[in-house]
Legacy VTK file of the C-alpha trace (Angstrom):
# vtk DataFile Version 3.0
C-alpha trace
ASCII
DATASET POLYDATA
POINTS 79 float
-32.534 -18.120 4.760
-29.725 -20.623 5.205
-31.557 -22.533 7.904
-34.651 -22.878 5.703
-32.601 -24.166 2.771
-30.727 -26.584 5.033
-33.930 -27.849 6.598
-35.433 -28.481 3.141
-32.252 -30.108 1.783
-31.589 -32.319 4.803
-35.146 -33.027 5.894
-37.700 -32.871 3.135
-35.418 -33.899 0.261
-33.362 -36.430 2.279
-30.131 -34.756 1.148
-26.800 -36.240 2.115
-24.171 -33.647 3.115
-21.427 -36.249 2.664
-21.873 -36.340 -1.114
-19.019 -34.687 -3.013
-18.849 -32.480 -6.077
-16.414 -32.888 -8.982
-13.617 -31.432 -6.809
-14.297 -33.912 -3.981
-15.695 -31.078 -1.841
-18.626 -31.633 0.491
-21.036 -28.878 1.473
-19.031 -28.494 4.706
-15.937 -27.706 2.628
-17.894 -25.093 0.676
-19.343 -23.496 3.821
-15.909 -23.209 5.411
-14.259 -21.824 2.271
-14.113 -18.050 2.502
-11.725 -16.611 -0.066
-12.777 -13.020 0.561
-13.908 -11.266 3.723
-17.507 -12.134 4.508
-20.109 -9.942 6.144
-21.361 -10.657 9.640
-24.720 -11.641 8.130
-23.131 -14.155 5.745
-21.006 -15.578 8.545
-24.131 -16.020 10.668
-25.867 -17.895 7.828
-22.822 -20.121 7.293
-22.612 -20.920 11.009
-26.316 -21.776 11.081
-25.812 -24.151 8.157
-22.790 -25.797 9.801
-24.824 -26.252 12.979
-27.551 -28.018 10.992
-24.979 -30.249 9.304
-23.492 -31.237 12.667
-26.946 -32.246 13.891
-27.746 -34.232 10.726
-28.556 -37.888 11.146
-28.814 -39.823 7.913
-30.026 -43.292 7.085
-28.862 -46.357 8.975
-25.520 -47.660 7.708
-25.974 -51.371 7.010
-22.408 -52.236 8.090
-22.434 -50.432 11.456
-26.143 -50.400 12.244
-25.880 -46.715 13.193
-27.217 -43.621 11.495
-24.829 -41.915 9.115
-23.314 -38.685 10.473
-21.490 -35.787 8.861
-18.048 -36.872 7.650
-15.772 -34.427 9.469
-12.580 -35.896 8.008
-13.564 -35.811 4.321
-10.741 -34.593 2.084
-11.186 -32.519 -1.065
-8.725 -31.589 -3.840
-7.577 -28.493 -1.949
-6.891 -30.204 1.401
LINES 1 80
79 0 1 2 3 4 5 6 7 8 9 10 11 12 13 14 15 16 17 18 19 20 21 22 23 24 25 26 27 28 29 30 31 32 33 34 35 36 37 38 39 40 41 42 43 44 45 46 47 48 49 50 51 52 53 54 55 56 57 58 59 60 61 62 63 64 65 66 67 68 69 70 71 72 73 74 75 76 77 78
């Protein structure tokens, strides 16, 4: 399920995983946040989603001339 949602969000809808919510959290922050124990199935879905995010290649950045990549050093309110 997670891979289908990620493929739709990143591919068909041209989603940007670097966008932040009102708490400055990206989708990577949310995927890595596990406040309670998670099942093996949920962990597998989360890992699949993280894998898709790491492979994401966004639009060309006009300042660098390279495709945008996942921001691995983004900071949220909790960090």
